[in-house]
C-alpha positions in Angstrom: 30.0 40.3 29.1 30.2 39.1 25.3 33.7 38.7 25.9 33.0 36.2 28.4 29.9 34.3 26.3 32.5 33.8 23.4 35.7 33.2 25.0 34.7 31.0 27.3 33.8 28.6 25.3 36.2 25.1 25.2 36.3 24.5 21.5 37.4 28.3 21.0 39.8 28.7 24.4 41.6 25.2 22.7 41.9 26.8 19.4 42.8 30.7 20.1 46.3 30.3 21.4 47.1 28.6 18.0 45.5 31.7 15.4 47.6 34.1 18.0 50.9 33.4 16.6 50.0 33.8 12.7 49.7 36.8 10.6 46.5 36.2 9.7 42.8 37.7 11.0 40.4 34.7 12.2 37.1 36.0 13.3 34.2 33.6 14.4 30.9 33.9 12.2 27.7 32.7 11.8 25.0 30.5 13.6 27.5 29.9 16.6 28.1 33.3 17.3 24.3 34.3 17.0 23.8 31.4 19.3 26.1 32.1 21.5 25.0 35.4 22.2 21.5 34.3 23.0 22.9 31.8 25.8 22.0 28.7 23.2 24.0 26.0 22.5 25.8 25.8 19.6 28.4 23.2 18.0 28.3 24.8 14.4 31.9 27.1 14.8 32.5 28.2 11.2 35.6 30.8 11.1 36.3 33.2 8.5 40.3 33.8 7.8 41.4 37.2 6.6 44.7 38.0 4.9 45.5 34.5 4.8 44.6 30.8 3.5 41.9 29.4 4.7 43.7 25.7 3.8 46.9 25.9 4.5 45.4 27.3 8.5 43.2 24.1 8.4 46.2 22.1 7.7 48.0 23.3 10.2 45.4 23.4 13.0 45.1 19.9 12.3 48.1 19.0 12.7 48.4 21.3 16.2 45.5 19.3 17.7 46.2 16.1 16.5 42.6 16.6 14.1 41.3 15.9 10.7 41.5 18.0 7.8 38.7 17.6 5.3 38.3 19.7 2.0 34.7 20.2 2.1 34.5 23.0 -1.4 38.1 23.7 -2.6 36.3 25.7 -5.0 34.8 28.3 -2.6 37.6 27.8 0.1 35.6 25.8 2.6 37.4 23.5 5.2 36.7 21.2 7.9 39.4 20.5 10.8 37.9 17.7 13.0 39.1 17.2 16.3 40.3 14.0 18.1 37.2 12.9 19.4 36.4 12.9 15.7 33.0 14.8 17.2 34.1 18.1 17.4 35.0 20.0 14.4 35.1 23.9 13.2 34.6 25.0 9.7 37.1 27.8 8.4 36.7 29.3 5.0 38.7 32.4 2.9 37.0 35.6 3.3 34.9 36.4 0.7 35.2 40.5 -0.3 38.6 42.3 0.6 37.9 42.2 4.1 35.6 40.7 7.1 33.5 44.2 6.9 32.4 43.3 3.0 32.4 38.9 3.8 29.6 40.4 6.5 27.5 42.8 4.2 27.2 40.2 1.9 25.4 37.8 3.7 21.5 36.9 4.6 20.1 39.1 7.7 22.1 41.5 10.2 21.5 38.8 12.9 23.8 36.3 11.1 26.1 39.4 10.0 28.3 39.6 13.0 31.8 38.5 13.8 34.0 38.1 16.8 37.9 39.2 16.3 39.5 36.0 17.9 43.2 38.3 18.3 41.2 41.2 19.7 38.4 39.5 21.7 36.1 42.0 20.3 32.6 42.0 18.5 32.1 43.3 14.9 29.2 44.4 14.0 29.0 46.5 10.7 24.5 46.1 9.5 23.3 46.8 13.3 23.2 42.9 14.1 23.4 43.3 17.4 20.8 45.4 18.3 18.6 43.1 16.4 19.5 40.4 17.6 18.4 41.9 21.3 14.8 43.4 19.9 14.4 39.9 18.4 14.4 40.9 14.6 15.4 39.4 11.2 16.1 41.8 9.0 17.3 42.2 5.9 20.9 43.9 4.8 20.4 44.7 1.7 17.0 44.3 -0.5 19.7 42.6 -2.9 21.1 40.2 -0.9 17.5 38.4 -1.2 17.0 38.8 -4.6 19.9 37.5 -5.6 19.7 34.4 -3.3 16.0 33.9 -3.2 16.5 31.0 -0.4 16.8 33.7 1.9 13.2 34.2 1.6 12.4 31.1 3.3 15.3 31.3 5.4 13.4 34.2 7.3 10.7 32.2 8.3 13.1 29.2 9.4 14.8 31.3 11.6 11.1 33.0 12.8 10.7 29.3 13.9 13.6 28.1 15.5 14.3 31.6 16.7 11.2 32.8 17.7 11.8 36.2 15.9 9.7 38.6 14.1 10.0 39.7 10.3 10.9 43.3 10.3 8.5 45.1 8.3 11.1 45.9 5.3 11.7 42.1 4.7 8.1 41.7 4.6 8.0 43.9 1.9 10.5 42.3 -0.2 9.1 38.9 0.5 6.0 40.2 -1.0 7.3 41.8 -3.7 9.5 39.0 -5.1 7.7 35.8 -3.3 7.6 34.0 -6.7 11.6 33.8 -6.7 11.1 31.3 -4.3 10.6 29.1 -7.3 13.8 29.2 -8.2 16.2 28.0 -5.6 17.6 24.2 -6.1 15.0 22.0 -4.2 17.2 20.7 -2.0 17.8 23.4 -0.7 14.0 23.6 -0.1 14.1 20.4 2.0 17.4 21.6 3.7 15.1 24.8 5.0 11.7 23.3 5.2 12.6 20.5 7.8 14.6 23.3 9.8 11.4 25.2 9.8 9.0 22.2 11.1 11.9 21.6 13.3 11.6 25.1 15.3 9.6 25.6 18.5 7.7 28.4 16.7 7.0 26.8 13.5 3.2 27.4 13.8 4.1 31.3 13.5 6.0 30.9 10.7 3.6 28.2 8.7 0.6 31.2 9.4 3.4 33.6 7.5 4.1 31.6 4.8 0.5 31.2 4.4 0.0 35.3 4.7 2.2 35.9 1.6 0.6 32.4 -0.3 4.2 31.0 -0.2 2.8 27.7 1.1 1.5 26.6 -2.6 4.5 27.2 -4.1 6.4 25.0 -1.5 3.7 22.8 -1.5 1.3 22.7 -4.5 -1.2 20.7 -2.8 -2.2 23.6 -0.1 -3.8 25.4 -3.2 -6.5 22.7 -3.7 -6.6 22.3 0.7 -7.7 25.8 1.0 -10.7 25.7 -1.3 -11.9 22.9 1.4 -14.1 25.2 4.0 -14.9 24.3 7.8 -17.9 21.7 8.2 -19.7 20.3 11.2 -16.4 17.7 12.7 -14.2 20.5 12.4 -14.0 24.7 13.0 -11.8 25.2 11.1 -10.8 25.1 7.8 -8.4 22.6 6.0 -5.2 24.6 5.6 -6.4 26.1 9.4 -6.5 22.5 10.8 -3.6 21.1 9.7 -1.4 23.9 10.7 -3.0 23.5 14.3 -2.4 20.0 14.0 1.0 21.2 14.0 0.2 23.3 17.0 -1.0 20.1 19.0 1.5 18.0 18.1 4.1 20.4 18.8 1.7 20.8 22.7 1.4 16.9 23.1 5.5 16.9 22.9 6.3 19.8 25.2 3.8 18.0 28.0 4.7 14.8 27.0 6.6 11.9 29.2 10.7 11.4 29.5 10.0 8.6 27.0 7.8 10.1 24.4 10.6 13.1 24.1 13.4 10.9 24.0 12.1 9.2 20.7 11.0 12.5 19.7 14.6 14.1 19.7 16.5 11.2 18.1 18.3 11.9 15.3 15.9 11.1 12.5 17.3 12.2 8.8 19.5 14.6 7.6 20.8 15.9 11.3 17.3 16.4 11.9 15.0 14.9 14.5 12.0 13.0 14.6 9.8 15.4 15.7 10.8 17.7 12.5 8.9 15.0 10.0 6.2 14.5 12.6 5.6 18.1 12.3 5.8 18.1 8.2 2.9 14.5 8.7 1.0 16.9 10.6 0.9 19.5 8.5 0.7 17.0 5.5 -2.1 14.3 7.2 -4.9 15.4 4.9 -3.6 16.7 1.7 -6.1 13.8 0.6 -9.1 15.5 1.8 -9.8 18.0 -1.7 -9.7 15.2 -4.5 -12.2 12.9 -1.8 -14.4 15.4 -1.0 -17.8 14.8 -1.2 -21.1 16.8 0.2 -24.2 14.1 1.0 -27.6 16.3 -0.5 -29.7 14.9 2.1 -27.7 16.0 5.5 -25.1 18.1 3.8 -22.7 16.5 5.4 -18.8 16.6 4.6 -17.3 13.5 4.0 -13.7 12.6 3.0 -13.5 8.7 1.8 -10.7 7.2 2.1 -8.6 11.0 1.9 -5.9 8.5 4.0 -5.3 6.2 1.1 -5.6 8.9 -1.3 -3.2 11.5 0.6 -0.5 8.9 1.1 -0.3 8.2 -2.9 -1.0 11.8 -4.2 1.7 13.5 -2.1 4.5 11.4 -3.6 5.6 13.4 -6.8 5.9 16.7 -4.7 7.7 15.0 -1.9 10.4 13.6 -4.7 10.2 16.9 -6.2 11.4 18.1 -3.4 14.6 15.8 -2.9 13.1 13.8 0.1 15.4 10.5 0.0 12.9 7.4 0.0 12.9 6.3 3.6 11.8 9.9 4.4 8.9 9.9 1.6 7.8 6.0 3.5 7.5 7.2 6.7 5.5 10.3 5.7 3.3 7.8 3.4 3.6 5.5 6.0 1.9 8.7 9.1 -0.6 10.0 6.5 -1.9 6.4 5.2 -2.1 5.4 9.1 -3.3 8.7 11.0 -6.8 7.3 11.7 -5.9 4.4 12.4 -5.2 5.0 16.7 -8.1 6.4 17.1 -10.0 4.0 15.0 -8.3 1.6 17.7 -9.4 2.4 20.6 -12.8 4.4 19.9 -13.9 0.9 18.2 -16.8 -1.2 20.1 -15.0 -4.2 19.9 -11.5 -2.2 20.9 -9.7 -5.1 22.9 -5.6 -5.2 24.0 -5.9 -8.1 21.0 -6.2 -4.7 18.8 -4.1 -2.7 20.4 -1.3 -5.5 20.2 -1.9 -6.0 16.0 -1.7 -2.0 16.5 1.7 -2.0 17.6 3.1 -4.9 15.5 2.1 -3.4 12.2 3.1 0.3 13.1 6.3 -0.6 14.6 9.2 2.3 15.5 6.0 4.6 14.0 3.7 3.5 17.1 4.3 6.8 19.0 4.4 9.0 16.3 1.1 7.9 15.3 -0.2 8.5 18.7 1.1 12.3 19.0 -0.8 12.9 15.2 -3.8 11.2 16.4 -3.9 13.7 19.3 -3.1 16.3 17.9 -6.2 15.3 15.0 -8.5 15.7 17.7 -7.7 18.5 19.4 -7.8 20.3 16.1 -11.1 19.3 14.7 -13.8 20.8 16.9 -17.2 21.4 15.4 -20.4 21.7 16.2 -21.2 18.0 16.2 -17.6 17.1 18.3 -19.1 16.4 21.9 -16.5 17.0 25.1 -17.6 13.0 25.8 -16.5 12.2 22.0 -13.3 14.3 22.9 -12.8 12.8 26.1 -13.2 8.8 25.1 -10.9 9.6 22.0 -8.2 11.4 24.1 -8.5 8.8 27.0 -8.3 5.6 24.7 -5.1 6.9 23.0 -3.4 7.7 26.3 -4.3 3.9 27.1 -2.9 3.0 24.0 0.3 4.6 24.6 0.8 3.4 28.6 -0.1 -0.3 26.5 2.5 0.3 24.0 5.5 1.2 26.7 4.2 -1.9 29.0 4.0 -4.2 26.1 7.2 -2.6 23.9 9.9 -4.8 25.4 7.7 -7.9 25.0 6.9 -7.2 21.2 9.1 -10.2 20.2 10.1 -9.8 16.1 7.3 -12.1 14.9 8.8 -15.7 13.2 9.2 -16.2 9.5 6.8 -18.8 8.8 7.6 -19.2 4.8 10.5 -17.6 2.9 10.0 -16.6 -0.3 11.8 -19.6 -2.3 9.3 -21.7 -0.4 6.3 -19.5 -1.5 7.5 -20.1 -4.9 7.8 -23.4 -4.6 4.5 -24.0 -3.1 2.5 -22.1 -5.3 4.8 -22.9 -8.2 5.0 -19.2 -9.2 8.4 -17.3 -10.3 10.1 -14.4 -8.3 7.6 -11.5 -9.3 6.0 -8.3 -7.4 3.1 -10.9 -6.8 5.5 -12.8 -4.7 5.9 -9.6 -2.7 2.3 -9.1 -2.0 1.8 -12.7 -0.7 4.5 -12.1 1.8 3.6 -9.1 2.8 -0.6 -10.5 3.0 0.9 -13.3 5.0 2.7 -10.8 7.7 -0.7 -8.9 8.2 -2.2 -12.8 9.1 0.4 -13.1 11.1 0.0 -9.8 13.0 -3.7 -10.2 13.3 -2.9 -13.6 14.6 -5.1 -15.3 11.5 -2.1 -17.4 11.3 0.6 -18.8 14.0 2.3 -22.0 12.7 3.8 -22.7 9.5 1.0 -25.5 8.6 -1.3 -22.3 8.8 1.0 -20.4 6.4 0.8 -22.6 4.3 -3.0 -22.9 3.7 -3.4 -19.3 4.0 -1.2 -18.7 0.9 -2.9 -20.8 -0.9 -6.2 -19.8 -0.6 -4.9 -16.1 -1.6 -6.4 -14.6 -5.1 -4.3 -11.7 -6.8 
């Protein structure tokens, strides 16, 4: 059964004859093998070479299949062979240690310490990983392996999210004892694991686990303040639980969504990860501005968080930069945080109209679906005693109509004409190129979106009235 799962893969079938005639031993390892045994699709094939040169064999394999040889990391002896279709590839590395068994024992978890002997068609399991795989258990190979590379602490929760596995009692104990080591890994590596975690089907379970170990505040320092905000008349959960519940509701929204929404969320967004992963991260961060804007009205006892959306979009930037998010990634997350109330405001307002809908579509552009999903999730995650079923129904029905209207209007939303360019504005107002010019252009665009300015003459009159 195991042999069939691996050997029937078309890529393995293609490269297998090449290794038959070589003195070196070749083993399939890593996520491809794990996912293959779980009947999951995986394209990332890793091969370890024993008693041979990974570089030499990679070059020869590339020549044999009319592919391409790429040197990924010559220091650590890791190479890539890209097939002639320029899409399929395998990564080939030298064995670390004296033999494949030594290599496997140096890995993170038992489920990732399996190898498949390409020549002899057999599974090599020196850590009990296959039994743990069947049991759905994330278990350490050794305590030292975790301590030596603490990113594996976060990786355990990532696999909890992506595989739906439980973390073993022994690994839980190691994490509890050495949680602070999560401060040590390079932030680029933390970034990768964090996004993969949010991309998993079971991200909520992983977030609860991270919260139980007080690891969330190590990753995102603002969480420490978020934990101080209790539930209130509008929220049946405290702030951190509300934030995690919002992630859950985004996943539920996606699971039940029509094809157009799923296609949008499934698109590769940044660094090989789907848009849905970033949407769920935005859902977790959407109320990050509440602690710093928290007020309690003396007369009514009502909790207020005035301008928490704008405040959150600003204060999260240093943390995102520290975690090595790119400018575009930060811009997306800021836009989501800053505008997460906007969709519900559009549909519950007394003057809600088609014009307001169109203004929302134009202003939010590619993030229309994301923001509707977030608003939907936010509503279902805030069910305090003052929230009536009538309020919930009005909000959700309105968001349904907003989404439906978007798909009806999407292809009709032609780009707004540029009524004035930067050079014309500088000449009209007699100003130099500066940040002020950018602010004027932005205000003019806002006026166009609101249909307050429709012609060039109106645009000229508008910019002359702007005071900055």
